[in-house]
All heavy atoms as a GROMACS GRO file, in nm:
protein
  541
    1SER      N    1   4.792  16.112  11.287
    1SER     CA    2   4.723  16.059  11.402
    1SER      C    3   4.708  15.908  11.389
    1SER      O    4   4.686  15.855  11.280
    1SER     CB    5   4.588  16.127  11.413
    1SER     OG    6   4.492  16.046  11.475
    2ALA      N    7   4.720  15.836  11.500
    2ALA     CA    8   4.707  15.690  11.499
    2ALA      C    9   4.562  15.646  11.492
    2ALA      O   10   4.534  15.531  11.466
    2ALA     CB   11   4.775  15.631  11.622
    3ALA      N   12   4.470  15.738  11.518
    3ALA     CA   13   4.327  15.704  11.515
    3ALA      C   14   4.288  15.657  11.376
    3ALA      O   15   4.322  15.717  11.276
    3ALA     CB   16   4.244  15.823  11.558
    4GLY      N   17   4.214  15.547  11.372
    4GLY     CA   18   4.167  15.495  11.245
    4GLY      C   19   4.263  15.402  11.175
    4GLY      O   20   4.227  15.335  11.080
    5ARG      N   21   4.387  15.397  11.220
    5ARG     CA   22   4.484  15.305  11.159
    5ARG      C   23   4.469  15.166  11.218
    5ARG      O   24   4.449  15.152  11.337
    5ARG     CB   25   4.627  15.351  11.185
    5ARG     CG   26   4.670  15.463  11.097
    5ARG     CD   27   4.819  15.476  11.103
    5ARG     NE   28   4.851  15.610  11.147
    5ARG     CZ   29   4.967  15.646  11.195
    5ARG    NH1   30   5.063  15.560  11.211
    5ARG    NH2   31   4.988  15.770  11.231
    6ARG      N   32   4.480  15.066  11.133
    6ARG     CA   33   4.475  14.930  11.186
    6ARG      C   34   4.615  14.888  11.228
    6ARG      O   35   4.714  14.937  11.172
    6ARG     CB   36   4.416  14.833  11.083
    6ARG     CG   37   4.505  14.797  10.968
    6ARG     CD   38   4.431  14.699  10.875
    6ARG     NE   39   4.518  14.654  10.770
    6ARG     CZ   40   4.589  14.541  10.774
    6ARG    NH1   41   4.583  14.463  10.879
    6ARG    NH2   42   4.667  14.506  10.675
    7PRO      N   43   4.626  14.798  11.326
    7PRO     CA   44   4.759  14.754  11.371
    7PRO      C   45   4.833  14.680  11.260
    7PRO      O   46   4.771  14.623  11.170
    7PRO     CB   47   4.729  14.659  11.487
    7PRO     CG   48   4.582  14.648  11.497
    7PRO     CD   49   4.518  14.737  11.396
    8ALA      N   50   4.964  14.685  11.266
    8ALA     CA   51   5.046  14.616  11.166
    8ALA      C   52   5.021  14.466  11.172
    8ALA      O   53   4.999  14.410  11.279
    8ALA     CB   54   5.193  14.645  11.191
    9ALA      N   55   5.024  14.403  11.058
    9ALA     CA   56   5.008  14.257  11.050
    9ALA      C   57   5.140  14.196  11.009
    9ALA      O   58   5.198  14.236  10.908
    9ALA     CB   59   4.899  14.222  10.951
   10PHE      N   60   5.189  14.105  11.089
   10PHE     CA   61   5.313  14.035  11.060
   10PHE      C   62   5.282  13.887  11.042
   10PHE      O   63   5.212  13.829  11.124
   10PHE     CB   64   5.414  14.050  11.175
   10PHE     CG   65   5.453  14.192  11.202
   10PHE    CD1   66   5.390  14.264  11.301
   10PHE    CD2   67   5.553  14.252  11.128
   10PHE    CE1   68   5.426  14.395  11.327
   10PHE    CE2   69   5.589  14.384  11.153
   10PHE     CZ   70   5.525  14.455  11.252
   11PHE      N   71   5.335  13.828  10.937
   11PHE     CA   72   5.311  13.688  10.910
   11PHE      C   73   5.444  13.614  10.905
   11PHE      O   74   5.537  13.656  10.838
   11PHE     CB   75   5.236  13.671  10.777
   11PHE     CG   76   5.100  13.733  10.781
   11PHE    CD1   77   5.080  13.860  10.733
   11PHE    CD2   78   4.994  13.665  10.838
   11PHE    CE1   79   4.954  13.919  10.738
   11PHE    CE2   80   4.868  13.723  10.844
   11PHE     CZ   81   4.848  13.851  10.793
   12SER      N   82   5.452  13.504  10.979
   12SER     CA   83   5.574  13.424  10.984
   12SER      C   84   5.589  13.342  10.858
   12SER      O   85   5.493  13.284  10.807
   12SER     CB   86   5.569  13.330  11.105
   12SER     OG   87   5.677  13.242  11.102
   13GLU      N   88   5.712  13.337  10.808
   13GLU     CA   89   5.742  13.260  10.687
   13GLU      C   90   5.846  13.153  10.715
   13GLU      O   91   5.894  13.089  10.623
   13GLU     CB   92   5.788  13.355  10.576
   13GLU     CG   93   5.680  13.455  10.537
   13GLU     CD   94   5.725  13.554  10.432
   13GLU    OE1   95   5.845  13.559  10.399
   13GLU    OE2   96   5.639  13.628  10.381
   14GLY      N   97   5.885  13.135  10.841
   14GLY     CA   98   5.980  13.030  10.876
   14GLY      C   99   6.078  13.076  10.983
   14GLY      O  100   6.085  13.195  11.016
   15ILE      N  101   6.150  12.982  11.038
   15ILE     CA  102   6.246  13.010  11.145
   15ILE      C  103   6.383  13.042  11.087
   15ILE      O  104   6.435  12.968  11.004
   15ILE     CB  105   6.256  12.890  11.242
   15ILE    CG1  106   6.123  12.867  11.312
   15ILE    CG2  107   6.366  12.913  11.345
   15ILE    CD1  108   6.120  12.745  11.401
   16LEU      N  109   6.441  13.155  11.130
   16LEU     CA  110   6.577  13.192  11.088
   16LEU      C  111   6.681  13.134  11.183
   16LEU      O  112   6.791  13.101  11.141
   16LEU     CB  113   6.592  13.345  11.084
   16LEU     CG  114   6.515  13.418  10.976
   16LEU    CD1  115   6.528  13.568  10.995
   16LEU    CD2  116   6.567  13.377  10.840
   17GLY      N  117   6.647  13.128  11.312
   17GLY     CA  118   6.743  13.077  11.409
   17GLY      C  119   6.682  13.069  11.547
   17GLY      O  120   6.575  13.120  11.573
   18THR      N  121   6.754  13.000  11.636
   18THR     CA  122   6.711  12.987  11.774
   18THR      C  123   6.826  13.022  11.866
   18THR      O  124   6.943  13.013  11.827
   18THR     CB  125   6.661  12.845  11.806
   18THR    OG1  126   6.768  12.753  11.782
   18THR    CG2  127   6.541  12.807  11.721
   19GLY      N  128   6.792  13.062  11.988
   19GLY     CA  129   6.895  13.096  12.085
   19GLY      C  130   6.845  13.076  12.226
   19GLY      O  131   6.742  13.013  12.247
   20GLY      N  132   6.915  13.132  12.322
   20GLY     CA  133   6.883  13.113  12.461
   20GLY      C  134   6.752  13.175  12.504
   20GLY      O  135   6.688  13.127  12.598
   21MET      N  136   6.708  13.281  12.439
   21MET     CA  137   6.586  13.351  12.478
   21MET      C  138   6.464  13.304  12.398
   21MET      O  139   6.352  13.315  12.446
   21MET     CB  140   6.601  13.502  12.456
   21MET     CG  141   6.711  13.565  12.537
   21MET     SD  142   6.665  13.598  12.705
   21MET     CE  143   6.568  13.744  12.684
   22GLY      N  144   6.484  13.255  12.279
   22GLY     CA  145   6.371  13.216  12.195
   22GLY      C  146   6.415  13.185  12.055
   22GLY      O  147   6.520  13.127  12.032
   23GLU      N  148   6.335  13.231  11.960
   23GLU     CA  149   6.366  13.206  11.820
   23GLU      C  150   6.338  13.331  11.738
   23GLU      O  151   6.260  13.416  11.778
   23GLU     CB  152   6.287  13.088  11.766
   23GLU     CG  153   6.136  13.103  11.775
   23GLU     CD  154   6.062  12.974  11.741
   23GLU    OE1  155   6.126  12.869  11.724
   23GLU    OE2  156   5.939  12.981  11.731
   24VAL      N  157   6.406  13.340  11.624
   24VAL     CA  158   6.388  13.452  11.532
   24VAL      C  159   6.323  13.396  11.407
   24VAL      O  160   6.372  13.300  11.347
   24VAL     CB  161   6.521  13.522  11.499
   24VAL    CG1  162   6.499  13.634  11.397
   24VAL    CG2  163   6.586  13.576  11.625
   25LEU      N  164   6.211  13.456  11.372
   25LEU     CA  165   6.135  13.412  11.256
   25LEU      C  166   6.152  13.509  11.141
   25LEU      O  167   6.164  13.630  11.162
   25LEU     CB  168   5.985  13.406  11.291
   25LEU     CG  169   5.947  13.327  11.414
   25LEU    CD1  170   5.801  13.351  11.449
   25LEU    CD2  171   5.973  13.180  11.394
   26LEU      N  172   6.153  13.458  11.021
   26LEU     CA  173   6.144  13.542  10.902
   26LEU      C  174   5.998  13.573  10.885
   26LEU      O  175   5.913  13.484  10.892
   26LEU     CB  176   6.196  13.468  10.778
   26LEU     CG  177   6.172  13.538  10.645
   26LEU    CD1  178   6.243  13.673  10.641
   26LEU    CD2  179   6.218  13.450  10.531
   27GLY      N  180   5.966  13.699  10.871
   27GLY     CA  181   5.826  13.737  10.857
   27GLY      C  182   5.806  13.837  10.746
   27GLY      O  183   5.900  13.875  10.676
   28HIS      N  184   5.684  13.878  10.733
   28HIS     CA  185   5.649  13.979  10.633
   28HIS      C  186   5.556  14.079  10.699
   28HIS      O  187   5.460  14.041  10.765
   28HIS     CB  188   5.580  13.914  10.512
   28HIS     CG  189   5.558  14.010  10.402
   28HIS    ND1  190   5.442  14.080  10.385
   28HIS    CD2  191   5.640  14.051  10.303
   28HIS    CE1  192   5.452  14.159  10.280
   28HIS    NE2  193   5.571  14.143  10.229
   29ASP      N  194   5.585  14.207  10.682
   29ASP     CA  195   5.502  14.316  10.733
   29ASP      C  196   5.413  14.359  10.619
   29ASP      O  197   5.459  14.420  10.522
   29ASP     CB  198   5.590  14.430  10.781
   29ASP     CG  199   5.512  14.549  10.834
   29ASP    OD1  200   5.395  14.566  10.795
   29ASP    OD2  201   5.568  14.625  10.914
   30ASP      N  202   5.285  14.327  10.628
   30ASP     CA  203   5.191  14.361  10.521
   30ASP      C  204   5.175  14.512  10.504
   30ASP      O  205   5.159  14.561  10.394
   30ASP     CB  206   5.054  14.300  10.547
   30ASP     CG  207   5.042  14.159  10.493
   30ASP    OD1  208   5.138  14.110  10.431
   30ASP    OD2  209   4.936  14.098  10.512
   31GLY      N  210   5.179  14.585  10.616
   31GLY     CA  211   5.161  14.730  10.609
   31GLY      C  212   5.270  14.799  10.531
   31GLY      O  213   5.246  14.894  10.457
   32LEU      N  214   5.395  14.752  10.548
   32LEU     CA  215   5.508  14.812  10.478
   32LEU      C  216   5.552  14.732  10.357
   32LEU      O  217   5.642  14.771  10.285
   32LEU     CB  218   5.626  14.829  10.575
   32LEU     CG  219   5.599  14.922  10.693
   32LEU    CD1  220   5.720  14.921  10.788
   32LEU    CD2  221   5.571  15.063  10.646
   33ASP      N  222   5.489  14.616  10.338
   33ASP     CA  223   5.522  14.525  10.227
   33ASP      C  224   5.672  14.499  10.219
   33ASP      O  225   5.737  14.524  10.118
   33ASP     CB  226   5.470  14.581  10.094
   33ASP     CG  227   5.479  14.477   9.982
   33ASP    OD1  228   5.473  14.356  10.014
   33ASP    OD2  229   5.494  14.516   9.865
   34ARG      N  230   5.724  14.448  10.332
   34ARG     CA  231   5.867  14.419  10.336
   34ARG      C  232   5.894  14.304  10.433
   34ARG      O  233   5.815  14.277  10.523
   34ARG     CB  234   5.948  14.541  10.378
   34ARG     CG  235   5.926  14.580  10.522
   34ARG     CD  236   6.013  14.697  10.559
   34ARG     NE  237   6.001  14.725  10.701
   34ARG     CZ  238   6.061  14.823  10.762
   34ARG    NH1  239   6.138  14.905  10.694
   34ARG    NH2  240   6.045  14.841  10.891
   35PRO      N  241   6.008  14.237  10.414
   35PRO     CA  242   6.044  14.129  10.507
   35PRO      C  243   6.088  14.188  10.641
   35PRO      O  244   6.141  14.299  10.647
   35PRO     CB  245   6.160  14.058  10.438
   35PRO     CG  246   6.215  14.156  10.341
   35PRO     CD  247   6.103  14.250  10.305
   36VAL      N  248   6.063  14.114  10.748
   36VAL     CA  249   6.103  14.154  10.882
   36VAL      C  250   6.153  14.032  10.958
   36VAL      O  251   6.123  13.918  10.922
   36VAL     CB  252   5.986  14.218  10.961
   36VAL    CG1  253   5.943  14.350  10.900
   36VAL    CG2  254   5.867  14.123  10.974
   37ALA      N  255   6.230  14.057  11.062
   37ALA     CA  256   6.270  13.952  11.155
   37ALA      C  257   6.185  13.970  11.281
   37ALA      O  258   6.170  14.081  11.331
   37ALA     CB  259   6.418  13.962  11.189
   38ILE      N  260   6.127  13.862  11.329
   38ILE     CA  261   6.042  13.865  11.447
   38ILE      C  262   6.106  13.776  11.553
   38ILE      O  263   6.124  13.657  11.531
   38ILE     CB  264   5.901  13.812  11.415
   38ILE    CG1  265   5.839  13.891  11.300
   38ILE    CG2  266   5.813  13.815  11.540
   38ILE    CD1  267   5.719  13.824  11.237
   39LYS      N  268   6.142  13.834  11.667
   39LYS     CA  269   6.200  13.754  11.775
   39LYS      C  270   6.089  13.716  11.872
   39LYS      O  271   6.020  13.803  11.925
   39LYS     CB  272   6.310  13.831  11.848
   39LYS     CG  273   6.384  13.743  11.948
   39LYS     CD  274   6.510  13.810  11.997
   39LYS     CE  275   6.589  13.718  12.087
   39LYS     NZ  276   6.711  13.781  12.135
   40ARG      N  277   6.074  13.588  11.894
   40ARG     CA  278   5.969  13.538  11.982
   40ARG      C  279   6.034  13.475  12.105
   40ARG      O  280   6.122  13.390  12.096
   40ARG     CB  281   5.885  13.434  11.907
   40ARG     CG  282   5.771  13.379  11.989
   40ARG     CD  283   5.674  13.300  11.906
   40ARG     NE  284   5.739  13.191  11.835
   40ARG     CZ  285   5.679  13.119  11.742
   40ARG    NH1  286   5.555  13.144  11.708
   40ARG    NH2  287   5.743  13.021  11.683
   41ILE      N  288   5.990  13.519  12.222
   41ILE     CA  289   6.044  13.472  12.348
   41ILE      C  290   5.983  13.335  12.383
   41ILE      O  291   5.863  13.314  12.360
   41ILE     CB  292   6.017  13.577  12.459
   41ILE    CG1  293   6.093  13.545  12.586
   41ILE    CG2  294   5.869  13.593  12.485
   41ILE    CD1  295   6.086  13.656  12.691
   42ARG      N  296   6.064  13.245  12.436
   42ARG     CA  297   6.015  13.113  12.478
   42ARG      C  298   5.931  13.127  12.605
   42ARG      O  299   5.955  13.216  12.687
   42ARG     CB  300   6.131  13.018  12.505
   42ARG     CG  301   6.202  12.973  12.378
   42ARG     CD  302   6.293  12.853  12.400
   42ARG     NE  303   6.352  12.844  12.531
   42ARG     CZ  304   6.478  12.875  12.561
   42ARG    NH1  305   6.558  12.918  12.468
   42ARG    NH2  306   6.523  12.862  12.683
   43ALA      N  307   5.835  13.039  12.623
   43ALA     CA  308   5.742  13.045  12.738
   43ALA      C  309   5.817  13.043  12.871
   43ALA      O  310   5.785  13.121  12.961
   43ALA     CB  311   5.642  12.929  12.730
   44GLU      N  312   5.916  12.957  12.886
   44GLU     CA  313   5.988  12.949  13.014
   44GLU      C  314   6.069  13.075  13.043
   44GLU      O  315   6.092  13.111  13.157
   44GLU     CB  316   6.075  12.823  13.024
   44GLU     CG  317   6.186  12.815  12.922
   44GLU     CD  318   6.149  12.747  12.792
   44GLU    OE1  319   6.030  12.729  12.763
   44GLU    OE2  320   6.242  12.712  12.717
   45VAL      N  321   6.111  13.144  12.939
   45VAL     CA  322   6.181  13.271  12.956
   45VAL      C  323   6.082  13.379  13.000
   45VAL      O  324   6.110  13.458  13.089
   45VAL     CB  325   6.253  13.314  12.826
   45VAL    CG1  326   6.312  13.452  12.838
   45VAL    CG2  327   6.361  13.211  12.790
   46ALA      N  328   5.964  13.380  12.939
   46ALA     CA  329   5.861  13.479  12.972
   46ALA      C  330   5.816  13.467  13.117
   46ALA      O  331   5.776  13.566  13.178
   46ALA     CB  332   5.742  13.465  12.878
   47GLU      N  333   5.823  13.348  13.172
   47GLU     CA  334   5.780  13.325  13.311
   47GLU      C  335   5.884  13.374  13.412
   47GLU      O  336   5.851  13.394  13.528
   47GLU     CB  337   5.751  13.177  13.333
   47GLU     CG  338   5.629  13.129  13.256
   47GLU     CD  339   5.613  12.979  13.259
   47GLU    OE1  340   5.694  12.910  13.324
   47GLU    OE2  341   5.517  12.930  13.197
   48ASP      N  342   6.007  13.394  13.370
   48ASP     CA  343   6.116  13.440  13.457
   48ASP      C  344   6.125  13.592  13.445
   48ASP      O  345   6.162  13.645  13.340
   48ASP     CB  346   6.246  13.373  13.413
   48ASP     CG  347   6.367  13.414  13.494
   48ASP    OD1  348   6.371  13.527  13.546
   48ASP    OD2  349   6.460  13.333  13.502
   49SER      N  350   6.091  13.664  13.552
   49SER     CA  351   6.081  13.810  13.544
   49SER      C  352   6.214  13.876  13.507
   49SER      O  353   6.216  13.974  13.433
   49SER     CB  354   6.028  13.868  13.674
   49SER     OG  355   6.117  13.841  13.780
   50VAL      N  356   6.326  13.822  13.552
   50VAL     CA  357   6.457  13.880  13.520
   50VAL      C  358   6.486  13.863  13.372
   50VAL      O  359   6.525  13.959  13.303
   50VAL     CB  360   6.569  13.816  13.606
   50VAL    CG1  361   6.706  13.860  13.559
   50VAL    CG2  362   6.548  13.848  13.753
   51ARG      N  363   6.465  13.745  13.320
   51ARG     CA  364   6.491  13.720  13.178
   51ARG      C  365   6.391  13.794  13.089
   51ARG      O  366   6.425  13.842  12.981
   51ARG     CB  367   6.489  13.570  13.150
   51ARG     CG  368   6.608  13.501  13.219
   51ARG     CD  369   6.599  13.353  13.214
   51ARG     NE  370   6.629  13.303  13.081
   51ARG     CZ  371   6.608  13.177  13.045
   51ARG    NH1  372   6.556  13.090  13.128
   51ARG    NH2  373   6.638  13.138  12.923
   52ARG      N  374   6.266  13.807  13.135
   52ARG     CA  375   6.166  13.881  13.058
   52ARG      C  376   6.206  14.028  13.048
   52ARG      O  377   6.197  14.089  12.942
   52ARG     CB  378   6.029  13.866  13.123
   52ARG     CG  379   5.918  13.929  13.040
   52ARG     CD  380   5.778  13.907  13.098
   52ARG     NE  381   5.766  13.954  13.235
   52ARG     CZ  382   5.752  13.876  13.343
   52ARG    NH1  383   5.747  13.745  13.329
   52ARG    NH2  384   5.743  13.928  13.463
   53ARG      N  385   6.254  14.086  13.159
   53ARG     CA  386   6.299  14.226  13.155
   53ARG      C  387   6.419  14.242  13.062
   53ARG      O  388   6.431  14.343  12.991
   53ARG     CB  389   6.333  14.275  13.296
   53ARG     CG  390   6.210  14.310  13.378
   53ARG     CD  391   6.244  14.389  13.503
   53ARG     NE  392   6.344  14.325  13.588
   53ARG     CZ  393   6.318  14.237  13.685
   53ARG    NH1  394   6.194  14.201  13.709
   53ARG    NH2  395   6.415  14.186  13.757
   54ARG      N  396   6.510  14.144  13.061
   54ARG     CA  397   6.625  14.150  12.971
   54ARG      C  398   6.578  14.149  12.825
   54ARG      O  399   6.629  14.223  12.742
   54ARG     CB  400   6.719  14.033  12.999
   54ARG     CG  401   6.845  14.044  12.918
   54ARG     CD  402   6.949  13.938  12.948
   54ARG     NE  403   6.917  13.849  13.057
   54ARG     CZ  404   6.959  13.724  13.068
   54ARG    NH1  405   7.037  13.673  12.975
   54ARG    NH2  406   6.927  13.649  13.169
   55PHE      N  407   6.481  14.065  12.795
   55PHE     CA  408   6.424  14.057  12.660
   55PHE      C  409   6.361  14.192  12.622
   55PHE      O  410   6.381  14.243  12.512
   55PHE     CB  411   6.321  13.945  12.654
   55PHE     CG  412   6.263  13.921  12.518
   55PHE    CD1  413   6.328  13.838  12.428
   55PHE    CD2  414   6.144  13.980  12.480
   55PHE    CE1  415   6.275  13.814  12.302
   55PHE    CE2  416   6.090  13.957  12.355
   55PHE     CZ  417   6.156  13.874  12.265
   56GLN      N  418   6.285  14.252  12.714
   56GLN     CA  419   6.222  14.381  12.688
   56GLN      C  420   6.326  14.490  12.668
   56GLN      O  421   6.311  14.575  12.579
   56GLN     CB  422   6.128  14.417  12.803
   56GLN     CG  423   6.006  14.327  12.809
   56GLN     CD  424   5.928  14.341  12.938
   56GLN    OE1  425   5.983  14.380  13.042
   56GLN    NE2  426   5.800  14.309  12.934
   57ARG      N  427   6.432  14.489  12.749
   57ARG     CA  428   6.540  14.588  12.734
   57ARG      C  429   6.607  14.573  12.598
   57ARG      O  430   6.635  14.671  12.529
   57ARG     CB  431   6.641  14.573  12.848
   57ARG     CG  432   6.752  14.678  12.845
   57ARG     CD  433   6.844  14.671  12.965
   57ARG     NE  434   6.905  14.540  12.984
   57ARG     CZ  435   6.881  14.459  13.089
   57ARG    NH1  436   6.799  14.494  13.184
   57ARG    NH2  437   6.940  14.342  13.097
   58GLU      N  438   6.632  14.449  12.558
   58GLU     CA  439   6.692  14.424  12.426
   58GLU      C  440   6.604  14.478  12.315
   58GLU      O  441   6.653  14.541  12.221
   58GLU     CB  442   6.713  14.273  12.407
   58GLU     CG  443   6.769  14.236  12.273
   58GLU     CD  444   6.776  14.086  12.254
   58GLU    OE1  445   6.830  14.017  12.344
   58GLU    OE2  446   6.729  14.038  12.150
   59ALA      N  447   6.473  14.459  12.326
   59ALA     CA  448   6.380  14.508  12.223
   59ALA      C  449   6.382  14.660  12.217
   59ALA      O  450   6.383  14.719  12.108
   59ALA     CB  451   6.240  14.458  12.252
   60ARG      N  452   6.382  14.726  12.333
   60ARG     CA  453   6.385  14.873  12.335
   60ARG      C  454   6.515  14.925  12.274
   60ARG      O  455   6.514  15.022  12.198
   60ARG     CB  456   6.370  14.924  12.478
   60ARG     CG  457   6.227  14.922  12.528
   60ARG     CD  458   6.211  14.999  12.658
   60ARG     NE  459   6.296  14.950  12.765
   60ARG     CZ  460   6.264  14.851  12.849
   60ARG    NH1  461   6.150  14.790  12.838
   60ARG    NH2  462   6.348  14.814  12.943
   61LEU      N  463   6.627  14.864  12.307
   61LEU     CA  464   6.755  14.909  12.252
   61LEU      C  465   6.762  14.885  12.102
   61LEU      O  466   6.809  14.972  12.027
   61LEU     CB  467   6.871  14.838  12.323
   61LEU     CG  468   6.893  14.880  12.468
   61LEU    CD1  469   6.996  14.788  12.535
   61LEU    CD2  470   6.938  15.024  12.477
   62ALA      N  471   6.714  14.771  12.056
   62ALA     CA  472   6.715  14.742  11.912
   62ALA      C  473   6.627  14.842  11.836
   62ALA      O  474   6.660  14.882  11.724
   62ALA     CB  475   6.668  14.599  11.886
   63ALA      N  476   6.517  14.884  11.897
   63ALA     CA  477   6.426  14.978  11.831
   63ALA      C  478   6.490  15.115  11.813
   63ALA      O  479   6.450  15.192  11.725
   63ALA     CB  480   6.297  14.991  11.912
   64LYS      N  481   6.590  15.147  11.893
   64LYS     CA  482   6.658  15.277  11.884
   64LYS      C  483   6.766  15.280  11.776
   64LYS      O  484   6.814  15.388  11.740
   64LYS     CB  485   6.720  15.314  12.019
   64LYS     CG  486   6.617  15.342  12.126
   64LYS     CD  487   6.685  15.375  12.257
   64LYS     CE  488   6.583  15.403  12.365
   64LYS     NZ  489   6.646  15.438  12.492
   65LEU      N  490   6.807  15.164  11.727
   65LEU     CA  491   6.914  15.160  11.628
   65LEU      C  492   6.867  15.221  11.496
   65LEU      O  493   6.758  15.193  11.449
   65LEU     CB  494   6.959  15.016  11.604
   65LEU     CG  495   7.021  14.944  11.725
   65LEU    CD1  496   7.050  14.799  11.691
   65LEU    CD2  497   7.147  15.016  11.771
   66ASP      N  498   6.952  15.304  11.440
   66ASP     CA  499   6.919  15.369  11.313
   66ASP      C  500   7.050  15.399  11.239
   66ASP      O  501   7.119  15.495  11.270
   66ASP     CB  502   6.842  15.499  11.338
   66ASP     CG  503   6.800  15.569  11.210
   66ASP    OD1  504   6.798  15.503  11.104
   66ASP    OD2  505   6.772  15.689  11.216
   67HIS      N  506   7.083  15.310  11.146
   67HIS     CA  507   7.208  15.326  11.072
   67HIS      C  508   7.190  15.259  10.936
   67HIS      O  509   7.124  15.156  10.925
   67HIS     CB  510   7.323  15.260  11.150
   67HIS     CG  511   7.457  15.291  11.093
   67HIS    ND1  512   7.511  15.221  10.988
   67HIS    CD2  513   7.548  15.386  11.126
   67HIS    CE1  514   7.629  15.270  10.958
   67HIS    NE2  515   7.654  15.370  11.041
   68SER      N  516   7.251  15.316  10.834
   68SER     CA  517   7.235  15.263  10.699
   68SER      C  518   7.292  15.123  10.681
   68SER      O  519   7.253  15.051  10.589
   68SER     CB  520   7.300  15.358  10.598
   68SER     OG  521   7.440  15.368  10.625
   69ALA      N  522   7.383  15.081  10.769
   69ALA     CA  523   7.443  14.947  10.758
   69ALA      C  524   7.366  14.842  10.838
   69ALA      O  525   7.405  14.726  10.840
   69ALA     CB  526   7.589  14.951  10.805
   70ILE      N  527   7.257  14.882  10.907
   70ILE     CA  528   7.177  14.788  10.985
   70ILE      C  529   7.047  14.763  10.911
   70ILE      O  530   6.977  14.856  10.875
   70ILE     CB  531   7.146  14.846  11.125
   70ILE    CG1  532   7.275  14.871  11.203
   70ILE    CG2  533   7.054  14.751  11.202
   70ILE    CD1  534   7.253  14.942  11.335
   71VAL      N  535   7.019  14.636  10.891
   71VAL     CA  536   6.895  14.601  10.820
   71VAL      C  537   6.783  14.578  10.919
   71VAL      O  538   6.804  14.545  11.033
   71VAL     CB  539   6.912  14.476  10.731
   71VAL    CG1  540   7.011  14.507  10.621
   71VAL    CG2  541   6.957  14.357  10.812
   0.00000   0.00000   0.00000
């Protein structure tokens, strides 16, 4: 059950790269004690409903990936 669990804490440790939608940060997930990549959308992209939906679709599709060769 999710009741009683605290939300995951992610801490940025630097920028890995930038692109048309935003930037990807190197982070750390304290709950799982492992490195993570965090993609942050730029403010002007978030204000554009079409681009914001594209960003959300990309996030949903990436969350479905499950393969031993994908980190």
